[in-house]
LUMZA-544378 format. One line per 5 residues: number of its first residue (from 0); their letters; for each residue y, z negated, x of C-alpha. Coordinates in Angstrom, 3 decimals, always signed. Each point is the difference from the previous one (the first is absolute). Layout:
residues N
NUM	A	Y Z X  ...
***
This chain:
residues 350
0	XXXXX	+46.587 -109.621 +102.482  -0.637 +0.103 +3.751  -3.397 +1.688 -0.723  +1.565 +3.031 -1.760  +0.752 +3.255 +1.762
5	XXXXX	+1.022 +3.443 -1.243  -3.676 +0.972 +0.207  -1.144 -2.876 -2.282  +2.847 +0.640 -2.439  -0.896 +3.707 -0.147
10	XXXXX	-3.730 -0.946 -0.645  +1.034 -2.426 -2.694  +2.213 +2.561 -1.813  -2.133 +3.042 +0.866  +3.131 +1.446 +1.405
15	XXXXX	+0.886 +2.594 +2.752  +1.029 -1.703 +3.225  +2.520 +1.629 +2.395  +0.901 -1.786 +3.232  -1.267 -2.932 +1.897
20	XXXXX	-3.034 -1.502 -1.789  -0.135 -3.266 +1.927  +3.421 -1.614 -0.533  -0.064 -3.613 -0.968  +1.492 -0.496 -3.446
25	XXXXX	+1.518 -3.499 -0.171  +2.105 +0.056 -3.143  +1.263 +2.004 -2.996  +3.614 +0.793 -0.788  +2.320 +2.439 -1.633
30	XXXXX	+0.968 +2.966 +2.143  +3.572 -1.212 +0.598  -0.942 -3.503 +1.059  -3.274 +0.628 +1.818  -0.628 -1.147 +3.564
35	XXXXX	-2.368 +1.260 +2.649  -3.538 -0.650 -1.163  +0.880 +0.275 -3.644  -1.640 +2.241 -2.591  +2.404 +1.620 -2.507
40	XXXXX	-0.259 +2.870 -2.567  +1.853 +3.194 -0.885  -0.664 +0.853 -3.596  +2.815 +2.541 -0.666  +1.594 +2.712 +2.191
45	XXXXX	+3.368 -1.717 -0.318  -1.259 -2.816 +2.231  -1.482 +2.343 +2.652  +3.211 +0.142 +2.178  -0.128 -3.808 +0.359
50	XXXXX	-3.270 +0.268 +1.995  +1.975 +1.322 +2.980  +2.120 -3.183 +0.218  -2.623 -2.481 -1.206  -1.676 -2.286 +2.526
55	XXXXX	-3.272 +0.001 -1.983  -3.071 +0.981 +1.903  -2.042 +1.399 -2.804  +0.862 +1.485 -3.433  -2.060 +0.976 -3.052
60	XXXXX	+1.411 +3.385 -1.150  -0.452 +1.998 -3.170  -1.560 +3.402 +0.767  +2.508 +2.852 -0.085  +2.722 -2.003 +1.752
65	XXXXX	+0.724 +1.563 +3.381  -0.059 -2.640 +2.728  -1.156 -0.308 +3.602  -1.089 -3.383 +1.285  +1.767 +0.131 +3.345
70	XXXXX	-1.217 -1.550 +3.266  -1.899 -3.233 -0.399  +0.062 +0.070 -3.726  -2.344 +1.168 -2.827  +0.075 +1.336 -3.537
75	XXXXX	-2.634 -0.259 -2.648  +0.300 +2.757 -2.651  -1.252 -0.787 -3.524  +0.354 +1.503 -3.422  +2.369 -2.732 -1.195
80	XXXXX	+1.549 -2.412 +2.478  +1.133 -2.578 -2.653  -3.516 -0.362 -1.402  -1.405 -0.093 +3.524  +2.336 -2.751 +1.082
85	XXXXX	-1.194 -2.033 -2.997  -3.573 +0.398 +1.202  +0.969 -1.225 +3.501  +1.845 -3.006 -1.401  -2.950 -0.865 -2.173
90	XXXXX	-2.333 +0.257 +3.064  +2.065 -2.320 +2.139  +1.450 -2.394 -2.535  -0.984 -3.614 +0.407  -2.059 -1.625 -2.745
95	XXXXX	+2.287 -1.131 -2.861  +0.260 -3.662 -0.886  -2.868 -1.171 -2.148  -1.092 -3.349 -1.391  -3.142 -1.582 +1.201
100	XXXXX	-3.120 +1.572 -1.625  -1.231 -1.546 -3.219  +1.864 -2.128 -2.578  +2.611 -2.449 +1.305  -0.482 -3.580 -1.063
105	XXXXX	+3.353 -0.075 -1.841  -0.716 +3.134 -2.070  -0.690 -0.421 -3.715  -2.726 +2.323 -1.200  -1.206 -0.159 -3.623
110	XXXXX	-3.656 -0.430 -0.629  -0.193 +3.282 -1.890  +1.707 +2.064 +2.663  -2.130 +2.567 +1.878  +0.741 +0.641 +3.691
115	XXXXX	-1.666 +2.888 +1.739  -1.704 -0.065 +3.476  +2.218 -1.144 +2.875  +3.104 -0.708 -2.142  +2.585 -2.145 +1.801
120	XXXXX	+2.113 -2.469 -1.935  +2.901 -1.606 +1.852  +1.655 -3.393 -0.449  +1.293 -1.064 -3.423  -1.132 +3.176 -1.775
125	XXXXX	-0.734 -0.279 -3.824  -2.705 +2.154 -1.542  -0.311 -0.355 -3.718  -2.768 +0.248 -2.548  -1.908 +3.300 -0.245
130	XXXXX	+1.663 +1.519 +3.073  -2.053 +2.476 +1.994  +0.840 +0.809 +3.678  -1.741 +2.830 +1.886  -1.795 -0.276 +3.334
135	XXXXX	+2.035 -0.541 +3.199  +3.316 -0.554 -1.718  +2.406 -2.383 +1.710  +2.249 -2.417 -1.923  +2.575 -1.573 +2.293
140	XXXXX	+1.461 -3.424 -0.783  +1.577 -0.747 -3.492  -1.385 +3.105 -1.701  -0.488 -0.464 -3.781  -2.419 +1.987 -2.088
145	XXXXX	+0.125 -1.085 -3.606  -2.600 +0.310 -2.777  -2.271 +3.100 -0.007  +1.744 +1.815 +2.713  -1.987 +2.818 +1.733
150	XXXXX	+0.636 +0.565 +3.693  -1.924 +2.645 +1.879  -1.720 +0.144 +3.415  +1.694 -0.011 +3.400  +3.392 -1.097 -1.331
155	XXXXX	+2.568 -2.075 +1.836  +2.242 -2.323 -2.010  +2.726 -1.560 +2.202  +1.508 -3.455 -0.729  +1.445 -0.786 -3.394
160	XXXXX	-1.325 +2.980 -1.819  -0.459 -0.743 -3.702  -2.261 +2.177 -2.243  +0.287 -1.105 -3.606  -2.718 -0.190 -2.598
165	XXXXX	-2.124 +3.089 -0.863  +1.547 +2.284 +2.623  -2.186 +2.404 +1.989  +0.415 +1.028 +3.632  -2.169 +2.612 +1.769
170	XXXXX	-1.589 +0.011 +3.431  +1.707 +0.193 +3.391  +3.387 -1.124 -1.304  +2.554 -1.867 +2.037  +2.624 -2.182 -1.633
175	XXXXX	+2.691 -1.442 +2.280  +1.371 -3.574 -0.511  +1.585 -0.916 -3.263  -1.253 +2.774 -2.319  -0.240 -0.925 -3.662
180	XXXXX	-2.383 +2.058 -2.075  -0.160 -0.335 -3.775  +3.054 -2.175 -0.858  +1.195 +0.482 -3.573  +1.998 +3.075 -0.715
185	XXXXX	+3.780 -0.305 -0.694  -0.331 +0.313 -3.773  +2.334 -1.801 -2.405  +1.535 +0.648 -3.472  +2.949 -1.648 -1.698
190	XXXXX	-0.776 -2.094 -3.149  +3.025 -0.457 -2.265  -1.952 -1.360 -2.990  +0.060 -3.719 +0.713  +2.694 -2.594 +0.008
195	XXXXX	+1.181 +1.260 +3.432  -0.599 +3.128 +1.978  -2.788 -0.061 +2.539  -1.740 +2.412 +2.351  -3.784 +0.176 -0.693
200	XXXXX	-2.462 +0.598 +2.778  -2.464 +2.827 -0.688  -3.574 -0.994 +1.150  -1.656 +2.362 +2.475  -3.727 +0.265 -0.605
205	XXXXX	-0.757 +2.744 +2.473  -0.700 -0.223 +3.738  +0.618 +1.828 +3.284  -2.615 +2.390 +1.428  +0.290 +1.122 +3.614
210	XXXXX	-2.185 +2.689 +1.677  -1.694 +0.075 +3.376  +1.961 +0.022 +3.292  +3.278 -1.059 -1.504  +2.373 -1.811 +2.364
215	XXXXX	+2.866 -2.214 -1.348  +2.820 -1.142 +2.226  +1.401 -3.585 -0.001  +1.258 -1.290 -3.363  -1.024 +2.970 -2.118
220	XXXXX	-0.210 -0.993 -3.672  -1.966 +1.950 -2.636  +0.192 -1.158 -3.551  -2.893 +0.087 -2.473  -0.015 +2.429 -2.984
225	XXXXX	+0.955 -1.060 -3.498  -3.228 +1.322 -1.620  -1.748 +2.051 +2.770  +0.014 +0.067 +3.816  +2.755 +0.638 +2.467
230	XXXXX	-1.759 +2.220 +2.449  +0.330 +0.891 +3.729  -2.024 +2.959 +1.202  -2.332 +0.185 +2.927  +1.590 +0.319 +3.455
235	XXXXX	+3.534 -0.901 -1.086  +2.301 -1.761 +2.382  +2.837 -2.189 -1.145  +2.583 -1.496 +2.353  +1.616 -3.495 -0.016
240	XXXXX	+1.797 -1.453 -3.045  -0.870 +2.747 -2.533  -0.072 -0.896 -3.682  -2.349 +1.829 -2.290  +0.624 -0.705 -3.709
245	XXXXX	-2.521 -0.382 -2.836  -2.067 +2.981 -1.245  +0.854 +2.155 +3.004  -2.471 +2.646 +1.256  +0.356 +0.610 +3.664
250	XXXXX	-2.225 +2.849 +1.207  -2.234 +0.486 +3.093  +1.451 +0.360 +3.574  +3.475 -0.932 -1.118  +2.263 -1.392 +2.755
255	XXXXX	+2.864 -2.196 -1.066  +2.476 -1.467 +2.432  +1.566 -3.504 -0.128  +2.306 -1.513 -2.625  -0.778 +2.574 -2.698
260	XXXXX	-0.054 -1.148 -3.601  -2.136 +1.670 -2.670  +0.669 -0.913 -3.568  -2.598 -0.227 -2.692  -2.251 +2.900 -1.100
265	XXXXX	+0.973 +2.327 +2.859  -2.597 +2.538 +1.135  +0.083 +1.315 +3.542  -2.425 +2.883 +0.921  -2.444 +0.262 +2.832
270	XXXXX	+1.449 +0.521 +3.524  +3.618 -0.744 -0.797  +2.212 -1.365 +2.754  +2.643 -2.547 -1.007  +2.773 -1.056 +2.434
275	XXXXX	+1.433 -3.530 +0.218  +2.031 -1.675 -2.674  -0.785 +2.635 -2.699  +0.616 -1.178 -3.587  -2.138 +1.364 -2.870
280	XXXXX	+1.117 -0.322 -3.570  -2.716 -0.981 -2.478  -2.351 +2.601 -1.546  +0.872 +2.634 +2.678  -2.795 +2.389 +1.074
285	XXXXX	-0.024 +1.313 +3.587  -2.336 +2.899 +0.780  -2.404 +0.476 +2.835  +1.008 +0.669 +3.553  +3.694 -0.859 -0.536
290	XXXXX	+2.413 -1.270 +2.657  +2.748 -2.421 -1.008  +2.700 -0.912 +2.543  +0.883 -3.627 +0.760  +2.609 -1.567 -2.299
295	XXXXX	-0.569 +2.347 -2.824  +0.266 -0.968 -3.621  -2.659 +1.677 -2.261  +0.999 +0.117 -3.643  -1.943 +3.122 -1.102
300	XXXXX	-3.370 +1.686 +0.456  -0.729 +1.922 +3.292  -2.305 +3.102 -0.075  -2.862 +0.364 +2.501  +1.009 +0.674 +3.590
305	XXXXX	+3.710 -0.419 -0.224  +2.357 -1.818 +2.426  +2.648 -2.155 -1.503  +2.869 -2.073 +1.395  +3.199 -1.649 -1.085
310	XXXXX	+1.112 -2.548 -2.614  -0.591 +0.975 -2.769  -2.512 +2.130 +1.802  -0.409 +3.714 -0.682  -1.719 +2.953 +1.506
315	XXXXX	+0.556 -0.118 +3.757  +1.281 +3.619 +0.363  +2.429 -0.465 -2.923  +1.116 -3.374 +1.384  +0.659 +1.403 +3.439
320	XXXXX	+2.114 +2.821 -1.425  +2.020 -2.555 -2.033  +0.531 -2.174 +3.132  +1.156 +2.988 +2.071  +2.364 +1.008 -2.809
325	XXXXX	+1.435 -3.514 -0.084  +0.629 +0.066 +3.779  +1.951 +3.300 -0.459  +2.346 -1.576 -2.651  +2.636 -1.392 +2.493
330	XXXXX	+0.521 +3.484 +1.560  -0.051 +1.640 -3.418  +2.616 -2.345 -1.276  +2.155 +0.573 +3.069  -0.309 +3.800 -0.439
335	XXXXX	+0.720 -0.368 -3.735  +3.142 -1.963 +0.696  +1.191 +2.611 +2.524  -0.762 +2.803 -2.424  +1.891 -1.824 -2.776
340	XXXXX	+3.011 -0.501 +2.163  +0.092 +3.784 +0.856  -0.246 +0.802 -3.762  +2.800 -2.440 -0.826  +2.218 +1.490 +2.694
345	XXXXX	-0.773 +3.508 -1.333  +0.965 -1.036 -3.487  +3.283 -1.477 +1.214  +0.930 +3.112 +1.978  -0.678 +2.112 -3.128
***
């Protein structure tokens, strides 16, 4: 970090520099907690007033926000400060943890498995028959790839990821620790024909197919389809502890926050944003470009581009009107009681 200055940051981001170009940048911080020498960012106009009281020396600022650097400080104006900060973080981040190159002595790799060039296999990994792993992919310790799995190039599988038989994963994917891909779907039927009732497990013959550049948070679970594939589209990002049920079709560039649960056969369109702890009933279809607020319960189909919130969730505008009406109820009841008392008194006097 000591080698970075406003000038080098501006060159990295191809931004417009205003202020002292030679300040030493020694750290990064949020605008409210920054110290002298820190680089921060201002992505929205609502944060601009905080620059005046912040101790940060340098800020990356979205173009169009009116700010002056002040004495002994600097601003770097860019098209999008949030994306620019991501580029800075990527440039200065230390190398992530990585097993020693090659195949660890404790790993179990089947003779028929095919590993691409420069694949790294950590301690106690298990790679089953017929598995194919693309070039430069990294398997951290205790990763399990069962029979006939396909895993693309430049992927990172963190410890204790399990990819079950016949599942397919694209290139440049990152799965955080504990992800389980391709477990049997939750499919059972009651059988009352025998001597005693029993619950019969429905076999799941499908798989899971995941596109390129998908990232899964820790402990994400995605169940295999009953007949066909459960699919996750290219570029989708799924947060920690999300459950995707069997036969689901999750589109491209979907972003889903933590602890959401998606029941079987749900379809979610491209570019939809899902808040945390959202519950989807089975066989629901969500259109493209939708926004679903955290904690919502989705029990019906959502058209393209709509914003929904609430439990059971409904159209956002309608839900807000209903909530505002509910807040007015105490006053309305008070007014109603007063009006009723006046009517009662009037009737008595008559």
